[in-house]
PyMOL commands that place a pseudoatom at each C-alpha (Angstrom):
pseudoatom trace, name=CA, resn=UNK, resi=1, chain=A, elem=C, hetatm=0, pos=[-7.849, -5.529, -5.805]
pseudoatom trace, name=CA, resn=UNK, resi=2, chain=A, elem=C, hetatm=0, pos=[-5.753, -2.433, -6.249]
pseudoatom trace, name=CA, resn=UNK, resi=3, chain=A, elem=C, hetatm=0, pos=[-2.545, -1.629, -4.426]
pseudoatom trace, name=CA, resn=UNK, resi=4, chain=A, elem=C, hetatm=0, pos=[0.124, 1.007, -4.236]
pseudoatom trace, name=CA, resn=UNK, resi=5, chain=A, elem=C, hetatm=0, pos=[3.736, 0.412, -3.289]
pseudoatom trace, name=CA, resn=UNK, resi=6, chain=A, elem=C, hetatm=0, pos=[6.092, 3.122, -2.109]
pseudoatom trace, name=CA, resn=UNK, resi=7, chain=A, elem=C, hetatm=0, pos=[9.364, 3.143, -0.294]
pseudoatom trace, name=CA, resn=UNK, resi=8, chain=A, elem=C, hetatm=0, pos=[9.687, 5.265, 2.842]
pseudoatom trace, name=CA, resn=UNK, resi=9, chain=A, elem=C, hetatm=0, pos=[13.312, 5.117, 3.901]
pseudoatom trace, name=CA, resn=UNK, resi=10, chain=A, elem=C, hetatm=0, pos=[14.093, 1.463, 4.507]
pseudoatom trace, name=CA, resn=UNK, resi=11, chain=A, elem=C, hetatm=0, pos=[10.428, 0.396, 4.603]
pseudoatom trace, name=CA, resn=UNK, resi=12, chain=A, elem=C, hetatm=0, pos=[8.225, -0.783, 1.722]
pseudoatom trace, name=CA, resn=UNK, resi=13, chain=A, elem=C, hetatm=0, pos=[4.681, 0.508, 2.302]
pseudoatom trace, name=CA, resn=UNK, resi=14, chain=A, elem=C, hetatm=0, pos=[1.983, -1.496, 0.536]
pseudoatom trace, name=CA, resn=UNK, resi=15, chain=A, elem=C, hetatm=0, pos=[-1.539, -0.052, 0.641]
pseudoatom trace, name=CA, resn=UNK, resi=16, chain=A, elem=C, hetatm=0, pos=[-4.199, -2.537, -0.443]
pseudoatom trace, name=CA, resn=UNK, resi=17, chain=A, elem=C, hetatm=0, pos=[-7.746, -1.704, -1.521]
pseudoatom trace, name=CA, resn=UNK, resi=18, chain=A, elem=C, hetatm=0, pos=[-10.453, -4.255, -2.328]
pseudoatom trace, name=CA, resn=UNK, resi=19, chain=A, elem=C, hetatm=0, pos=[-10.668, -7.987, -1.698]
pseudoatom trace, name=CA, resn=UNK, resi=20, chain=A, elem=C, hetatm=0, pos=[-7.373, -9.819, -1.193]
pseudoatom trace, name=CA, resn=UNK, resi=21, chain=A, elem=C, hetatm=0, pos=[-8.121, -13.051, -2.992]
pseudoatom trace, name=CA, resn=UNK, resi=22, chain=A, elem=C, hetatm=0, pos=[-4.629, -13.665, -4.296]
pseudoatom trace, name=CA, resn=UNK, resi=23, chain=A, elem=C, hetatm=0, pos=[-5.067, -14.922, -7.817]
pseudoatom trace, name=CA, resn=UNK, resi=24, chain=A, elem=C, hetatm=0, pos=[-4.962, -11.639, -9.716]
pseudoatom trace, name=CA, resn=UNK, resi=25, chain=A, elem=C, hetatm=0, pos=[-3.262, -9.157, -7.438]
pseudoatom trace, name=CA, resn=UNK, resi=26, chain=A, elem=C, hetatm=0, pos=[-0.981, -11.468, -5.479]
pseudoatom trace, name=CA, resn=UNK, resi=27, chain=A, elem=C, hetatm=0, pos=[1.671, -11.658, -8.174]
pseudoatom trace, name=CA, resn=UNK, resi=28, chain=A, elem=C, hetatm=0, pos=[1.830, -7.857, -8.491]
pseudoatom trace, name=CA, resn=UNK, resi=29, chain=A, elem=C, hetatm=0, pos=[2.186, -7.427, -4.738]
pseudoatom trace, name=CA, resn=UNK, resi=30, chain=A, elem=C, hetatm=0, pos=[4.941, -10.036, -4.576]
pseudoatom trace, name=CA, resn=UNK, resi=31, chain=A, elem=C, hetatm=0, pos=[6.691, -8.470, -7.581]
pseudoatom trace, name=CA, resn=UNK, resi=32, chain=A, elem=C, hetatm=0, pos=[6.711, -5.083, -5.812]
pseudoatom trace, name=CA, resn=UNK, resi=33, chain=A, elem=C, hetatm=0, pos=[8.152, -6.807, -2.723]
pseudoatom trace, name=CA, resn=UNK, resi=34, chain=A, elem=C, hetatm=0, pos=[10.875, -8.496, -4.798]
pseudoatom trace, name=CA, resn=UNK, resi=35, chain=A, elem=C, hetatm=0, pos=[11.859, -5.167, -6.373]
pseudoatom trace, name=CA, resn=UNK, resi=36, chain=A, elem=C, hetatm=0, pos=[12.142, -3.556, -2.931]
pseudoatom trace, name=CA, resn=UNK, resi=37, chain=A, elem=C, hetatm=0, pos=[14.130, -6.484, -1.533]
pseudoatom trace, name=CA, resn=UNK, resi=38, chain=A, elem=C, hetatm=0, pos=[16.510, -6.257, -4.501]
pseudoatom trace, name=CA, resn=UNK, resi=39, chain=A, elem=C, hetatm=0, pos=[17.106, -2.607, -3.517]
pseudoatom trace, name=CA, resn=UNK, resi=40, chain=A, elem=C, hetatm=0, pos=[18.033, -3.692, 0.012]
pseudoatom trace, name=CA, resn=UNK, resi=41, chain=A, elem=C, hetatm=0, pos=[14.692, -3.021, 1.729]
pseudoatom trace, name=CA, resn=UNK, resi=42, chain=A, elem=C, hetatm=0, pos=[14.062, -5.500, 4.547]
pseudoatom trace, name=CA, resn=UNK, resi=43, chain=A, elem=C, hetatm=0, pos=[10.970, -4.056, 6.251]
pseudoatom trace, name=CA, resn=UNK, resi=44, chain=A, elem=C, hetatm=0, pos=[7.413, -4.058, 4.922]
pseudoatom trace, name=CA, resn=UNK, resi=45, chain=A, elem=C, hetatm=0, pos=[4.258, -2.348, 6.153]
pseudoatom trace, name=CA, resn=UNK, resi=46, chain=A, elem=C, hetatm=0, pos=[1.007, -3.693, 4.674]
pseudoatom trace, name=CA, resn=UNK, resi=47, chain=A, elem=C, hetatm=0, pos=[-1.925, -1.299, 5.140]
pseudoatom trace, name=CA, resn=UNK, resi=48, chain=A, elem=C, hetatm=0, pos=[-5.111, -3.346, 4.777]
pseudoatom trace, name=CA, resn=UNK, resi=49, chain=A, elem=C, hetatm=0, pos=[-7.565, -0.768, 6.129]
pseudoatom trace, name=CA, resn=UNK, resi=50, chain=A, elem=C, hetatm=0, pos=[-9.558, -0.925, 2.870]
pseudoatom trace, name=CA, resn=UNK, resi=51, chain=A, elem=C, hetatm=0, pos=[-9.499, -4.730, 2.543]
pseudoatom trace, name=CA, resn=UNK, resi=52, chain=A, elem=C, hetatm=0, pos=[-12.852, -6.187, 3.502]
pseudoatom trace, name=CA, resn=UNK, resi=53, chain=A, elem=C, hetatm=0, pos=[-12.324, -9.825, 2.524]
pseudoatom trace, name=CA, resn=UNK, resi=54, chain=A, elem=C, hetatm=0, pos=[-9.351, -12.189, 2.421]
pseudoatom trace, name=CA, resn=UNK, resi=55, chain=A, elem=C, hetatm=0, pos=[-9.482, -15.795, 1.227]
pseudoatom trace, name=CA, resn=UNK, resi=56, chain=A, elem=C, hetatm=0, pos=[-6.892, -18.555, 1.586]
pseudoatom trace, name=CA, resn=UNK, resi=57, chain=A, elem=C, hetatm=0, pos=[-4.960, -17.313, -1.456]
pseudoatom trace, name=CA, resn=UNK, resi=58, chain=A, elem=C, hetatm=0, pos=[-4.818, -13.842, 0.088]
pseudoatom trace, name=CA, resn=UNK, resi=59, chain=A, elem=C, hetatm=0, pos=[-3.508, -15.320, 3.334]
pseudoatom trace, name=CA, resn=UNK, resi=60, chain=A, elem=C, hetatm=0, pos=[-0.910, -17.118, 1.226]
pseudoatom trace, name=CA, resn=UNK, resi=61, chain=A, elem=C, hetatm=0, pos=[0.186, -13.775, -0.245]
pseudoatom trace, name=CA, resn=UNK, resi=62, chain=A, elem=C, hetatm=0, pos=[0.650, -12.319, 3.258]
pseudoatom trace, name=CA, resn=UNK, resi=63, chain=A, elem=C, hetatm=0, pos=[2.623, -15.368, 4.415]
pseudoatom trace, name=CA, resn=UNK, resi=64, chain=A, elem=C, hetatm=0, pos=[4.784, -15.262, 1.284]
pseudoatom trace, name=CA, resn=UNK, resi=65, chain=A, elem=C, hetatm=0, pos=[5.532, -11.579, 1.961]
pseudoatom trace, name=CA, resn=UNK, resi=66, chain=A, elem=C, hetatm=0, pos=[6.510, -12.420, 5.518]
pseudoatom trace, name=CA, resn=UNK, resi=67, chain=A, elem=C, hetatm=0, pos=[8.759, -15.264, 4.363]
pseudoatom trace, name=CA, resn=UNK, resi=68, chain=A, elem=C, hetatm=0, pos=[10.490, -13.108, 1.736]
pseudoatom trace, name=CA, resn=UNK, resi=69, chain=A, elem=C, hetatm=0, pos=[11.252, -10.301, 4.188]
pseudoatom trace, name=CA, resn=UNK, resi=70, chain=A, elem=C, hetatm=0, pos=[12.260, -12.563, 7.055]
pseudoatom trace, name=CA, resn=UNK, resi=71, chain=A, elem=C, hetatm=0, pos=[14.652, -14.409, 4.718]
pseudoatom trace, name=CA, resn=UNK, resi=72, chain=A, elem=C, hetatm=0, pos=[16.379, -11.026, 4.342]
pseudoatom trace, name=CA, resn=UNK, resi=73, chain=A, elem=C, hetatm=0, pos=[16.500, -10.526, 8.109]
pseudoatom trace, name=CA, resn=UNK, resi=74, chain=A, elem=C, hetatm=0, pos=[13.490, -8.239, 7.955]
pseudoatom trace, name=CA, resn=UNK, resi=75, chain=A, elem=C, hetatm=0, pos=[9.915, -8.096, 9.157]
pseudoatom trace, name=CA, resn=UNK, resi=76, chain=A, elem=C, hetatm=0, pos=[6.345, -7.379, 8.019]
pseudoatom trace, name=CA, resn=UNK, resi=77, chain=A, elem=C, hetatm=0, pos=[3.675, -5.409, 9.894]
pseudoatom trace, name=CA, resn=UNK, resi=78, chain=A, elem=C, hetatm=0, pos=[-0.030, -5.390, 9.064]
pseudoatom trace, name=CA, resn=UNK, resi=79, chain=A, elem=C, hetatm=0, pos=[-1.855, -2.114, 9.633]
pseudoatom trace, name=CA, resn=UNK, resi=80, chain=A, elem=C, hetatm=0, pos=[-5.537, -1.383, 10.313]
pseudoatom trace, name=CA, resn=UNK, resi=81, chain=A, elem=C, hetatm=0, pos=[-7.232, -4.731, 9.655]
pseudoatom trace, name=CA, resn=UNK, resi=82, chain=A, elem=C, hetatm=0, pos=[-11.039, -4.454, 9.628]
pseudoatom trace, name=CA, resn=UNK, resi=83, chain=A, elem=C, hetatm=0, pos=[-12.917, -6.329, 12.346]
pseudoatom trace, name=CA, resn=UNK, resi=84, chain=A, elem=C, hetatm=0, pos=[-13.742, -9.126, 9.896]
pseudoatom trace, name=CA, resn=UNK, resi=85, chain=A, elem=C, hetatm=0, pos=[-10.133, -9.461, 8.742]
pseudoatom trace, name=CA, resn=UNK, resi=86, chain=A, elem=C, hetatm=0, pos=[-8.860, -9.230, 12.328]
pseudoatom trace, name=CA, resn=UNK, resi=87, chain=A, elem=C, hetatm=0, pos=[-11.123, -12.163, 13.291]
pseudoatom trace, name=CA, resn=UNK, resi=88, chain=A, elem=C, hetatm=0, pos=[-9.731, -14.162, 10.380]
pseudoatom trace, name=CA, resn=UNK, resi=89, chain=A, elem=C, hetatm=0, pos=[-6.157, -13.401, 11.474]
pseudoatom trace, name=CA, resn=UNK, resi=90, chain=A, elem=C, hetatm=0, pos=[-7.024, -14.576, 14.998]
pseudoatom trace, name=CA, resn=UNK, resi=91, chain=A, elem=C, hetatm=0, pos=[-8.760, -17.759, 13.818]
pseudoatom trace, name=CA, resn=UNK, resi=92, chain=A, elem=C, hetatm=0, pos=[-5.813, -18.668, 11.583]
pseudoatom trace, name=CA, resn=UNK, resi=93, chain=A, elem=C, hetatm=0, pos=[-3.364, -17.803, 14.400]
pseudoatom trace, name=CA, resn=UNK, resi=94, chain=A, elem=C, hetatm=0, pos=[-1.572, -15.332, 12.131]
pseudoatom trace, name=CA, resn=UNK, resi=95, chain=A, elem=C, hetatm=0, pos=[-1.642, -12.797, 14.961]
pseudoatom trace, name=CA, resn=UNK, resi=96, chain=A, elem=C, hetatm=0, pos=[1.165, -14.871, 16.498]
pseudoatom trace, name=CA, resn=UNK, resi=97, chain=A, elem=C, hetatm=0, pos=[3.529, -14.396, 13.536]
pseudoatom trace, name=CA, resn=UNK, resi=98, chain=A, elem=C, hetatm=0, pos=[2.644, -10.939, 12.194]
pseudoatom trace, name=CA, resn=UNK, resi=99, chain=A, elem=C, hetatm=0, pos=[3.131, -7.614, 13.910]
pseudoatom trace, name=CA, resn=UNK, resi=100, chain=A, elem=C, hetatm=0, pos=[-0.327, -6.006, 13.805]
pseudoatom trace, name=CA, resn=UNK, resi=101, chain=A, elem=C, hetatm=0, pos=[-0.983, -2.326, 14.460]
pseudoatom trace, name=CA, resn=UNK, resi=102, chain=A, elem=C, hetatm=0, pos=[-3.855, 0.155, 14.366]
pseudoatom trace, name=CA, resn=UNK, resi=103, chain=A, elem=C, hetatm=0, pos=[-1.846, 2.915, 12.664]
pseudoatom trace, name=CA, resn=UNK, resi=104, chain=A, elem=C, hetatm=0, pos=[1.157, 3.354, 10.398]
pseudoatom trace, name=CA, resn=UNK, resi=105, chain=A, elem=C, hetatm=0, pos=[3.319, 5.242, 12.893]
pseudoatom trace, name=CA, resn=UNK, resi=106, chain=A, elem=C, hetatm=0, pos=[2.964, 2.487, 15.502]
pseudoatom trace, name=CA, resn=UNK, resi=107, chain=A, elem=C, hetatm=0, pos=[3.666, -0.116, 12.812]
pseudoatom trace, name=CA, resn=UNK, resi=108, chain=A, elem=C, hetatm=0, pos=[6.853, 1.720, 11.786]
pseudoatom trace, name=CA, resn=UNK, resi=109, chain=A, elem=C, hetatm=0, pos=[7.993, 1.656, 15.408]
pseudoatom trace, name=CA, resn=UNK, resi=110, chain=A, elem=C, hetatm=0, pos=[7.185, -2.074, 15.691]
pseudoatom trace, name=CA, resn=UNK, resi=111, chain=A, elem=C, hetatm=0, pos=[9.161, -2.804, 12.525]
pseudoatom trace, name=CA, resn=UNK, resi=112, chain=A, elem=C, hetatm=0, pos=[12.217, -0.923, 13.706]
pseudoatom trace, name=CA, resn=UNK, resi=113, chain=A, elem=C, hetatm=0, pos=[12.258, -2.332, 17.245]
for i in range(1, 113): cmd.bond("trace and resi %d" % i, "trace and resi %d" % (i + 1))
show_as sticks, trace
zoom trace
């Protein structure tokens, strides 16, 4: 799993690439989120277009991100889940707690509404 983190205004944009299986990459993703939160960022966009597989640890990473940002009065949006990942989000009922979008611009609007 590789990821990039960049700040666009008051939004942390995380772009993930590979399998989100938590153990190795989860701590780096959460560390990037903590750094952004410490700078006052309260919104997070997670682009998972290039994530093909997520296991329970990866779901835990997403839920931890959501918890961290919501504790700051913020929100998290997931962008471009593959069909396989989208099915997993539906089965686990995570579609009820995450804002999910097909593109980054729509996700930005969802975060700021």
